[in-house]
C-alpha positions in Angstrom: -4.9 0.3 68.6 -2.7 2.2 66.1 -3.5 5.8 65.7 -2.3 7.4 62.4 -1.6 4.3 60.5 -0.1 5.3 57.1 -0.9 2.1 55.2 -3.4 2.8 52.5 -3.9 1.3 49.1 -1.9 3.0 46.4 -4.2 4.9 44.0 -1.6 5.8 41.3 -1.1 3.9 38.1 2.5 3.2 37.1 2.8 4.2 33.4 6.4 3.4 32.9 5.9 -0.1 31.5 3.2 1.2 29.1 5.5 3.9 27.8 8.2 1.3 27.3 5.9 -1.0 25.3 4.6 1.9 23.2 8.2 3.1 22.4 9.2 -0.5 21.3 6.2 -0.7 19.0 7.0 2.7 17.5 10.5 1.6 16.8 9.3 -1.7 15.2 6.8 0.2 12.9 9.5 2.8 12.0 11.9 0.0 10.9 9.4 -2.1 9.0 7.5 0.8 7.2 10.2 1.3 4.4 10.0 -2.4 3.5 6.2 -2.2 3.0 6.8 0.5 0.3 8.7 -1.9 -2.0 7.6 -2.6 -5.5 8.8 -2.6 -9.1 10.7 0.3 -10.4 8.7 2.3 -13.0 8.5 5.6 -14.7 5.0 6.8 -13.9 3.3 9.6 -15.9 3.5 12.9 -14.2 0.0 14.5 -13.6 -1.1 17.1 -11.1 -3.7 15.4 -8.9 -4.2 14.6 -5.3 -2.5 11.5 -4.0 -4.0 8.1 -3.4 -3.4 6.0 -0.3 -2.2 2.8 -1.9 -1.4 1.0 1.4 -4.8 -0.6 1.7 -5.2 -2.1 -1.8 -3.6 -4.4 -4.3 -1.1 -2.9 -6.8 -1.1 -4.1 -10.4 1.9 -2.9 -12.3 2.5 -2.8 -16.1 6.2 -2.3 -16.9 7.7 -0.7 -20.0 8.5 -4.2 -21.4 4.7 -4.9 -21.1 5.2 -7.4 -18.2 2.3 -7.4 -15.7 2.8 -7.9 -12.0 0.2 -8.5 -9.3 1.7 -7.2 -6.1 5.4 -7.9 -6.4 4.9 -11.1 -8.4 5.2 -11.0 -12.2 2.5 -13.0 -13.9 1.8 -14.0 -17.5 -1.1 -12.2 -19.2 -2.8 -15.5 -19.7 -2.8 -16.2 -15.9 -3.6 -12.6 -15.0 -7.2 -13.2 -13.9 -6.3 -16.2 -11.8 -3.5 -14.2 -10.0 -6.1 -11.4 -9.3 -8.5 -14.0 -7.8 -5.7 -15.5 -5.6 -4.8 -12.0 -4.4 -8.4 -11.2 -3.5 -8.8 -8.3 -5.9 -12.6 -8.3 -5.9 -12.7 -7.7 -2.1 -10.3 -4.7 -1.9 -9.3 -1.6 -4.0 -6.9 -2.2 -6.9 -4.4 0.4 -8.0 -2.9 0.3 -11.5 0.7 1.5 -12.0 1.7 1.7 -15.6 4.9 3.0 -17.1 4.3 6.0 -19.3 5.9 4.2 -22.3 3.3 1.4 -22.3 0.8 1.8 -25.2 -2.7 2.9 -24.4 -4.2 -0.3 -25.9 -2.2 -2.5 -23.4 -3.5 -0.5 -20.5 -7.1 -0.8 -21.7 -6.7 -4.5 -22.1 -5.4 -4.9 -18.6 -8.3 -2.8 -17.2 -10.8 -4.9 -19.2 -9.3 -8.1 -17.7 -9.5 -6.6 -14.2 -13.2 -5.7 -14.7 -14.0 -9.2 -16.0 -12.3 -10.7 -12.9 -14.6 -8.7 -10.6 -12.5 -5.7 -9.6 -15.0 -3.0 -8.6 -12.7 -0.3 -7.2 -9.8 0.7 -9.5 -7.4 3.6 -9.1 -4.7 4.9 -11.4 -1.4 5.8 -9.8 0.6 8.8 -11.1 3.5 10.9 -10.0 3.2 14.7 -9.2 5.0 16.8 -11.8 8.3 18.4 -10.8 7.9 22.1 -10.1 10.5 24.4 -11.7 12.1 26.7 -9.2 12.0 30.3 -10.3 
């Protein structure tokens, strides 16, 4: 009979592998996040407003030369509704980015086409104005 046996089950959890996995995932997200922000280069109107979180939705862009893009793919205006349907625009929010040099009539036409294709949530993307330092 052994008196004072020191063999008991270990009641501690080893967290080192968990920390390693979390750090690897953090590095992966930090590296891939800048690539998710890509898009077309545009000169957006500068308006003082609170920002929108455009990560969840579909971005529709109208460039200065009046070309329209759904996501990062440029589409012809005649196939615009079909491109919206393929991108699932009726099931998620849509954000409209338009160059400030695009005429108002073109923007209204694009918005009307989006409404006809079933877009229910539409946001307009702007840039905050540059504050002058005193």
